[in-house]
Every structure is written in structure tokens, then in C-alpha cells.
N, C-alpha and C positions, 0 to 999 in steps of 0.2 A: 543042822550041823554041816551037811554037805554044801549048802549054799555059802556058809562062812568059809569053808575050805576053798571053794572056787573064787570067792572074792579075794582072799589072801593070795592065791596063786596068780590071779590076774594082776594084782598090784606088783608082785615080784617080777612078772614078765615086763610090766610097764617100766619099772625102775631099771631092769636090765637093759631094755631098749634105749632108755635115756642115757645110761652109762655108756652104751656102745656108740651113741650119736655124739657124745661129747668129744670134741677134738681139742686136746691140750698140747698139740705139737708146737704151738707158738712159744711154749715155755722154754724149749731148748734154744730158741733164737734170741732170748733176752740177753742184753749186754750186762757185764758185771756192774755192780753198784758204783756210783760216782759220788764225789763230794763227801767222802767219809771224814767224819770229825767227831768230837765229843765236847760237851760243856762240863765244867767242874763247878760244884757248889761245896764250899768248905764250911764246916761248922765253926763259928767264931767263938770257941770256948776252950781253945788250947788242947783239944782232945785229938786233933789230927783226923777227924772223921770227914771223909770226902765222898760226895755223891757224884757219880759219873753217869752222864746221859749221852749215849752214842746216837749219832744221826747219820743218814746217808740218803741219796736219791736212788730208788730202785731196790732197796734192801727190805727184807722181812725178818731178819734176825742178826744178832751180833755175838761175838766173843770178845770180852774185855780182859786183857792180861795186865795185871796191876803194876808190873815193872819194879817190884820191891825185892827182887832177888829170889822170890819163891816161884813155884810152878803154878800157883793159884790163878785161876781165871774164872769168869762168870759168863754163863749164857744169858743174854738179855734179849727180850722180845722188842719189836718195834714200838717206840713210844714209852718204853720202860727205862728204869735207872737201876744202878747197883751202888751200894755204899761199901767203903773199905777204910780201915783205920791205918794211918801212916805215922811214922815218927818223922821228925824234921829231916828234910833233905830234898834232893832233886831227883825226879823219877821220869822214866820214859815209858809211858802207857801205850800199849798197842791195842788198836781197835780193828777187828776183822768184821767185815760186813758181808752178808750172804743174801743172794736173791732166791726166789722159789725154785730155780733150777740148780742151786748149789754153787753157782759161780761166786767167786770171792774177790774182794778188794780189801786192802789194809792200809793203815797209816799209823805212824808212831808220833806221839804228841807229848810234849814236855809238861810235867806237873811239878810245881814248887810248893813244898809245905814248910812253912816257917811260922813260928809263934811271935815273930817280930812284927811290929806295925809296918805297913808298906812304906818304902822310902823312895825318894827321887821320882815322884810321880810326874810324868810328862804327858800332856794332853794336846792333841791336834784336833781342831774342829774347823770344818770348811763347808761352805755351801756347795752343793752338787752343781756341776756345770751342765748337766743334762736333764735333771729332774727338778721341777719347780718346788720350792719350799722344803727341799730335802737337805739335811745336814749329814755329813760323814764324819765320824768320830773314831779316833784311835787313841788308846791310853797304854802307856808302859810304866812299870814301876818294879823296883826290887821288892822281893818278899810278898808279892801279890799274885793272886791266881785269877781273879776276875774283877770286873768293874761294873758299876751301875750308872746309867745315864738318867738324870732328872732334867726334863725339858724346860721347866719353868712356866708351863702353861697352867692356867687355872681351870678347874673342872675336869682335869685329866688325872687318872690314877698314876701315881709315881712309885718307883721309877718306871719309865716308859720302855726301857730296853736294857739288856745286860749282854756282856760278851766276855770271853776269856781275855786275860791281860795280853796285850800285844796284838790282838786281833781287832779288826774294824767292825763298826756297826753303822747302820744308816737309819734315819728317822725322818718322817715327813710331817711337817707342821700343818695345821689347818689354815693358818694365816701368816703372812710375813710380818716382821716387826722385831723389836728388841725383847730379848728374853734373858732372865737371870738363870743361867744353866749351872748344873752341879754334876761333877763326876766323882764317885766314891770308889776308891780302890780297896779291895778286901782280900785277906789271906786267911790263914788258920788262926790268927791272933784275934783277940777281942777288939783290939784297937784298929781303927780304919784311918785312911788318909784321904782328904778331899781336895778337889780343885773347883773353884767357882769363878765365874766370869759373866759379863753381860755380852751377849752375842746377837748380832743382827742377822735375822733370817731373811733371805731375799727370794723374790719371785721371778721366775723366768717368763718374760712376756713376749718372747719371739723365738721361733725355731732356730736352731743352730745348724741344722742340715736341711737340704732341699727335699722337696717331695720326690718320691720315686718316679723315675721316668716311665711314661706309658709303654705298654708292650707294643711291639711292631705289628701294625695292621695295614692292610691295603687301603688306599685313599677312599675307594668307593664304599668302604664299610664305616667311615668316620665323617662326622661334621664337627669340626673343631672351632670353638670360639676363642680358646686361649691355651696354647701349649707350644713347646719347642719340638714336639715329635711330629706334628701334622701341619698341613697348610691351613691357616686360620681364615674363616670367613670374616666379613666386615661386621664390626660391632660399633654401634653409634656411640655408646657411652657405657662405662662401668660404674657410673655414679650419677644418676639422673638428678635434675634440679629439685625434684620433689623428694629426694632421699633424706632420711634422718640418720646420717652416718658420715664420718670423716673417711676419706679414701686417699690412698697414695700407691704408686707403683714402687716396689722395693726389690732389692736383690737379696736372696737368701743363698749363701754358699755359691754365689755366681749364677744363680738361677732366677729369672724374672718371676715375680710373685705379686699378687694383688693383696693389699692390706686394708682392713676396715677396722676402725676404732669408734667407740661410742655408738655401737650399732644398735639401732632400734629396728629400722627396716631400710633396705637399700635396693634401688632399681637398676637393672642392667637392660639395655634395649638394643634390638636389631630391627628397628622400625623401617629403616631405609632398605634393608635387604632381609626380609623375614626368613626364618629358617623353616624349611619343610623337613620335619623329622618323622614323617609318616612311615618311612621305610626303615627307621631305626628301632632298636629294642631297649636301649638303656641311655641314661645320661650319667656321665662320670664327672666327679670333681674330687680333688684332694683338699682336705680341710685341716688346719692346725689352730687350736685355741687354748689360751691359758685359763679361761674362766667361763665359757659358755656351757650351760647345762642343757639347753635345747636349741638346736639349729634347724631352721625351717627353710625350705625352698618351694617357691610357687612358680609355676609356668602359666603364661597367659597367651592364648591363641585368639587373634582378632577375627578369625573365620573369613579372611579375604576382603573385608569391607571397612577396615580401619577401626580404630578404637571406638567402642561404644556403638558400632553400627547396628547390624541386625541382632546383636547379642554376642558378646565375647564368651569364651569358655576357659575356665581355669581350674586349677587344683593345687593344693598345698600339702606337703608332707613334712613331718617332723622327725628329727633324729637326735640321739643323745651321743655326742662325740666324746671319745676319750680325751681328757685334757692333757696337754703337754706332749702330744705326739701326733704325727701325721696320720690322718684317717682317710682311707680311700673309700668313697661312696660310689657304688655302681647301682643306680636306682632304676628298676624296670619301669618303662613307660606304662606298662600295664597297671602299676600301682597308682599312677596318676589317673588312668582311666577308671580304675575301681573307685577312686575318690571323686569322680564326677566329670573328669575332663573328656570332652567329646571329639576333639580334633587336635592333630599335631602337625598339620600341614602349613600353618601360618603363625608360627611362634614369634612374638614380638617382644615379650617382656619376661624377665627372670628376676624374681624378687626374693631376697634373702632377709631373714629376720632372726632374732635370737632372744633367749632368756639368759641373763638378766636384760631387760629392755633398756636401751639407752646406755649400756655399759659394756656391751659385748666387744671382744677383740677377736678377730678371726683373720687368718691368712688363707688365701685360696689359690690353687694352681690346677692346671690340666682340666679345663672345662670343655667337655666334648660329648656329643651323641655318638653312639656306636651300635653295631649289630654283629652278631655272630656270622662269620662267613658261611657260605652254603655247603662246603664240603672240605674234607681233609683226606689227603692220601699220604701214605708213608711206606717206607721200605727199610726193614731192619738190616743194618750193616754188620753188627756183631752183638750177640747176646750172651756169649761165653758158656753156652750150654753144650756145645759139641766139642770138637777138637780145639784146644786152646791155641790162639795165635802165638807167633814167636815175638816176644817182647824184647825191645832194646831199651835199657834204662841208662840214665846219665846223671851226672852231678851229685851222686851220692844217694839216688833213689833206687828202689827196687819194685818190680811189678810181678804179680803172679795171680793166677785164677784160684779162688778159694770158695768154700761154701759161704753162702750169704749169711753174715753174722746178725742180720736184723731183718728177718722176713716179715715186714710190716708195712703199713701205709701203701705207697704206690708201687712197691717192689717186693713181691713174694716169690720171685724166681729162685732156683736152687743155687746157681753159681754167679759170682761177680768177680770183677778184677779188683785187686787190692794194691794200692800204691803206698809204700812206706817211705816217708821222707825222713831219712836217717838223721840223727842228731848231728848238727854241724854241717849238713849237706848244703850245697849251693842254693842261692835264692832261685836259680833257674832249673833246679833238679826236676826231672820228670821221666816220661817213658813214651815209647811209640810202638806201633805194630803196622804191618803193611797188609793190604787187601789184594785179592787176585785180579780185580778189574776196577777201573777208575770210578770214582763217585759220580753219580748222575746229578750234577748241579744244574743241568738245563731243565730237568723236570722238577727237582726238589731244591729249594733255595735255603733251607734251614736244616740244622742237625740238632736232634734232641738227645740229651745224655742224662740218665738218672745218676745222681751223685749222693754220697753220704760223707759228711765231714764233721769232725769234732769241733769245728770252729765256725761260728757265724761271721759272715763278712769276709771270708777268705776268697782271694781271687783264684778262679779256675779258668786257666787259659786253654783254649782248644785251637790247635794249629794244623793246617793241612799243607802237605808238600807233594810235589810231583816226584818222579823216581830219583832224579839227581839233585833235588832240593833247589833247583834253579828258580822255581816259581813257588811261592808260599803265600799263605794268608792265615791270619790268626784273629781270634775274637776273645775278649775277656768278659766274664760274668762273675758276679759275687754270689756266694752261698747266702741264703736268707734265713736258714735254720741251722741248728747244730744237733748232732746225734740223731738225725732222722733223714730218710730219703726225700729228695726233692728232684723235680725235673727242670733242668736248665735247657733253654732253647736258644741256640746260637744262630744268628742271621749271617749267612755266607753269600747273600745276594750281591755283595760288593766284591767278591773274590774274582781275580782275573781268570780268564779262561785257561784251563790246564787239565791234564789228566792226573788228578789227585789220587794217589794210592797210599800215602803215608798219613796216619792219624796220630798226632802227638798231643799229650795231655800233661798239664802242669797243675799241681795243687798248691795253694797258698803261695802263689807266684810273687816274688819280690821279698820273701822272708826266708831266712835260713831255716833249715830243718831242725825239728826238736824231737824227732822220733815218732811223730803222729802218723796214724794210719788213716788212709782215705780209700773210699770204695767207689767204683763206677760200674755202670751196666747199661744194657739196652741202648746202644748207639744206633740212632735211627735217622734216616733221611726223611724230612717232612716237607710237604707242600700244604701250608695251612691257609690257603686262599679261602678256606671255609672250614667250619666245624658243624657237622650234622648233629642236631639234637632236637628233642621234643619233650617239653615239660608235661608230665601227665598228672602230677598232683603237687600244688604249692600251697594249699590250705588258705588261699585268699578268697575263694568263693564259698559256696555251700560246703560245709564240712562233710567228709565221708562218714559212713557208719562204721565205727571201730568195734571189733570183737577182741577182747583180751582174755588171757588164760594164764594159768600157773599162779593164781592168787595175787596178781598185781592190782594196784588201785585203779588201773585203766589208762586210757589215752584220751586226751582232749585237745582241742585247738585253742591256743591262747595267743596273746600279744607277745611278739618276740622279746625275750628278756635281755638280749644282748645284741643290739643292732650294730654290729661291728664286723670288720674283716670281710669274709666271703659271703656273709648273709646280712643284708640290711632290709629284708622284706618285713612286712607288718606282722604276719601271722605265722606260727609254727605249731607243730604237734609236740605235746609233752607226754612222755611215758614215765610214770612213777613206778619203780620196782620196789614194791612194798617190803618192809623189813620181814624177813623170813620167807619170802616168796620163793618159788621153785627156781632151780638153776636154769630151767628152760622157759621161764616166764616171758611172755611177749604179747604181741597184738597184731591184728591184720585188718585190712580193709580191701574192698573189691572195686575193680575198675569197671566202667560201663562197657568197654570194648576190650578185646584181647590185646595184650602188649605186642607191638610190631617188632619181632625179632628177625624178620626178613630184611628190613632196612637197617636196624640197629642191633648191636651186639653187647652193649654194656648199659648199666644203670648207674647214674650218679646220684648220690644222696648227700646233702649237707647235714652234718651231725654236730651236736654239742654234748660233751660228756664231762663230768667232774673227775673222771679217771683217765689217765694216760695208760695205754696198753690194754684197754678193755676190748673184748671181742664183740663186734657188732655183726650179727648174722643176718643176712638178707635171704629170704626164701620165697620162691614163686610156686604157685600151685594152680592147676586147672580147676574147673568148677567143682568137681567131686574129689579133688585131691588125689586122684589116681596117678597123676604125673606131677612130680615136683623136682625142683633143683634149687640148691642153696650154695651160697658163697660166704666165707668168713673173711673179715678184715679187722684189723686192730686200730683203735684210736691212737694217734701219734702225739696229740696234745691234750691238755686238760683245761677246762673252763674257757674254751674259745671254740668258735666254729671252724670246721674243716670239711673239705670235700672228699668223700670216699667214693671211689669208682670201682664197681663190681663187674667183673668180666663174666657174662652169661653166654659166651660163644659156645661153650660146651653143653648147654642145656638141651635136652631132647625136645624135638618139635612138639608143640602143644599150644592150645589156646589158654595162655596164662592170664588169669583175671584176679587172682588173689595175691596180695603183696604182704608178706609177713616179716616183721622185724623183731629181733631180740637184742637187748643191750646187756653187756657184761655177761654174755652167755657162758654157762659153766660155773657160775658163782651165785650163791643164794642172795636174794635181795637184802639190801640194808637201808632202804628208804631213799636211795639216791634218785634224783630227777634227771632225765635225759630228754634231749630235744632233737627233732629232725624236720627237714624241710626240702623243698625243691627236688622231688624225685623226677629224674630226667632220663629218658632214653637217649643214648649217645653212641658215638663210635670212637 
């Protein structure tokens, strides 16, 4: 009996420790739910029974107010619906959405209940200008609440999509062609009204936008074959006589691009001036295709004695590009070496091929080898953690220091600057502050700013001025994400010499204000003539020995299931957090030598999660776990790779050899699969 008592006591202590270790402070930083809406489904039996399904991004519960003059409302869980009986009439239904921290957003939405058949049905159907084989449909009608879209495809369950009347929906077809489409408008009446037509679905066979410009690098870190950013080396041909593909030089949105059609295989040669890439680390190229399912790149090194001499060395890698959008490939040369390539000092041929063979269409831009520079130095100008600077705003904007509303991703600091671009403010509205001593642009040529914008693609202008504004220089960059922190790095190497003491920032420059709020932080001078880093585990060689705990299915090395974005390597680690596993479930492996925190202070990990906002805890331990240090970061995207950079500068000195990772820490397992790769010591 005494033994049973001690076991129970031990379990209670363990649970108590786990509860104390759980850090849920990130909950308070979550933003209010967005895209609040509701769909209606009316019983077509003249009863007035309406089923309301609320939806929102970032919500976990709802209140639905029926808008029928009563005080009735319903609490609705995420993914659930509520039904209510109405008499004929028009109602304003209010939906309140709440996240786990209690923050609320709401929207009021019209509901029409009529027992008349829908009248005056008007349907607009168009091909998308940006997504291949996608049609965009909008339907309006009197006495209707929702509509159904029948695509006219055989072998597909119909209807393929539904929407509230007056709202738009989009649908992507499997193949272009003519289809007999049908739109059915429904209300509370038994009778419906239909629209039918034969519609031609088109395929987008070429990009409408140019590939993204390469980042600024020093010339010694790049060997460029084709780009507008760097000096190109001599290329003999982009389409050898022995190629099985058609080739042409084209312009895409004013940018020179290589186009290949009917691609089986195609050779590119630098035989006259072979490329010595032995000092490089990656080969980069941007690829756009409407139909390729497998894109392959082969490098051929003649080993200094011409084709077929003492024996050439080559290797080929395959990738699955996302169709209909530009995909940036940064392929480690180590992957070619792992595939059997023995030399990179005499590269003469670059061979591309595709599936489907003989029918591939591909556009290529920005082909170059590159390496990480050797070191980076930086100097923080303003982090908004101490005394706030004096802001001067203009054009209808306002600036103030506030608590960080989204302590996630690359910015978990306490305070940030908020710029509110008031509704109707000038297109040039912004704000500035002054510093006590001039910026050192002789040592540092770039300025890094962490920004948060509700809009993707918004222009963020950074301007420097001397004391009397007689000398100025400004640089524009665009946000690449929305509702998340990102780092924008401005190149001021072209700025005229001056004592710059005024820092001016403009958000959504060129557009009148609409009341949006923008945030910025950690304004830092940067000299990125180099980046110091050391990959200590990339799962490409012999897999480490994993130890899992907390009742998870374990960790294994598998083929990368999503070779896109920041991670196109072949192998990754997969962690499956089994349904019902502990909130602290995770796994670890050990390194052969202690991690070097004398040279490096951070660890970069590429992660893939099906959940946005999930806590990814990284923990380091010495051999007997007597000294440990852990850092939490949150995923900022779902279903795609991102790089999380953990700051271990505060870790106590120790020989750390055990690397422990936890996904969705603080939440019991639900069977989700997570992936991680490229664990790198960095600064």
C-alpha cells in the first residue's frame, strides 16, 4: 500500500512540474480573429428554418445573434452550426468571434428569408487572371440566400461549391476546355431558379509577374550565369544543338527570362569558360511552370580535361515545383556531392529535363552560384525598449511605442513602434525620429527593420536625412507577408556621404490611409559582407539516433514531402505527435561534439507544421542533463516551411550535446505530423 502511495505522489509531482514548465504567455499576444463571416443554409420547405455556420481565422468560439428582434443568441463552437426559425423578412445577423485569449471581432451580415422563388438571378463567371484553370463566380438574386455551382465536369461530385448570395466563390478545374456550367439560386422556398451556360475554362501558360529580384550580395560571393542583379559570366549557349526542347528569350513584366517549351531535356554550356564553383555553396534558379510535375537539374564537371577525358563527374537532382507560381530553388552543392558528384571546379554543362517528357513548359530566371559571406556585424540603432524617442508624424499618420501585439516569429521583444495611417490620410503619411549621433554608413551599408503589416505587397519606404534635410536618401521595399513579422533589409550603399540623424518611415506609401495599423522594431545597422553559420545536422547522411518521449510515435528521417520555399533538400526529420500523447511529448538526438557557443549564439531550424501559432520548443542539454536551456518560438505559417531562429545567447556555459525538440508544446497530441531540418549554428 505504501508503494502505491509513493507512486501516486510521484505522478502528482511530475504533473505539477509539467504544469509549471508550460508557458502559455503567447496566448495574450494573439491578434483578434479575422475574416469573420457565416454561411446560411435554408430549408426549402417554406418553414423558415435556417442553419447558420459561423467561420473566422484565429477563432475558437462564436456567439450568433439572430437579428429577429429578440435577445436570443447561441454559443457556437468552431466548426459547428446553429439552426433558427424565421418568418419572412430581412434580418441583420451578428456574429461575434472569440480567440482563446478572449479577444473578439464581429460582423453583421444580411439574411433574407422569403418563400418566393428567387428572381432576377444575375451570374458573373470569369477566368482568373492569376490562377490557371480557376474560375471566379458571383451570383445575385432577389429572394435568394445562397447559390450552388455545378462545374459540368464528369466524375466530380456536384455541386462543387456553394456561397451566400452576392458573395464570390472560386473553383479550379482539372483541365481547360468547354463546360456546361449551372448556378442554382436557393431561398426558403421550395422552388429554385437556375442559370446555365457553356463556359470556356482557360489555362495560364506564362507568368504575369517577373521572378523576385535576387538579394543583394557582394560579387565575390556569387558566380552568375543569368541575372539582372549580378555581373554574368560568359555562357556559350542556353540551348545546345543536342537539346530536345524549343527555346526563346522573352520579357516577363519587363524582366528578361528564359523560356523552354516541349521540354524533354535541354543543355546549357559554359565550355569556353568553365565555371569553378568549388568555393560556392548553392546554385540558385527561379522556375515557373504551368504543367511540369518533376523538374530535374544535372551538373556536369569535365575535370579539367574536356568532355569524356579521364572521366567526367555529374549528378542530377529532381524537384516538384508548384505550378502556376514562381518557385525559388536554392540547391546545396552538397546535395549534388551526396548524389555522386566529385568535383565542382570545372563545370561545363547544366542539363534540365522534366516530366511530362517532351511537353514541359518552363520559364527560368536568376541562375547563379552563391555562398554565405564569412561574417556579419551589426549595431542596433533603436529597439524601443528604453526611453521612447520623440516621434514627429505627418500627413495624417500617428506613431507611438506600444506593447508588441504579436510576440511571435522573428520578434518576441516587449515593445515596438506602431504607426497608424488614419483613414483618408495622405499617400505620403509617415513619421520620423532623430538619433543623438549620425549613422555609421561607412562601416555599415544596410539597415534592417522588423516590420508587421496587415497587407502583403505594401511599400515600406525608409528615408534618411541630415539635420536640415538638405541631404536625403530613401529606399523602398515591399512587404512579402501579412499579419506577421518579417525582416526588411535596406541597402544604403548608394547614399551620398552625410551625417544622417533623422530616420523616416512610411507604410503603404502611395496609397491613402484606411485606418490600418503597422508596427516596426529593431532598427539595426548591418554589414552583411558575411553570415557566420555551421550546419550541424541536415539529415542527409547517416541518420542520428532519436529518443522520443511522452507517448509519441517517434521520429524518423524521410524524403522531404514539400520541397519548396526555404527548404528544397532531399531528407528531413518527421515527428508524429500521436493522438492523446502528452503535452510535453517530443524527441532528442545527440551530437558527436559539443555545440560551439563561443563562436555562435543562435540556432536556426527549418520547420514545417500543419498549425499556425504552434509552440516549437528547442531545448539543449549537457550529457547528464544537469545543465539545460530552452527557447520557445511560435510557427507563423501553416503547411509550408519556415525558418525559426532561436537565441541561445543567454544559455549558461556547458558542453551541450543533446538537442531536444517539442512541437505544439502545451497541447495534447492529435496525430499531426511535423517536420524539421537544417539545424544550424549561426549569429
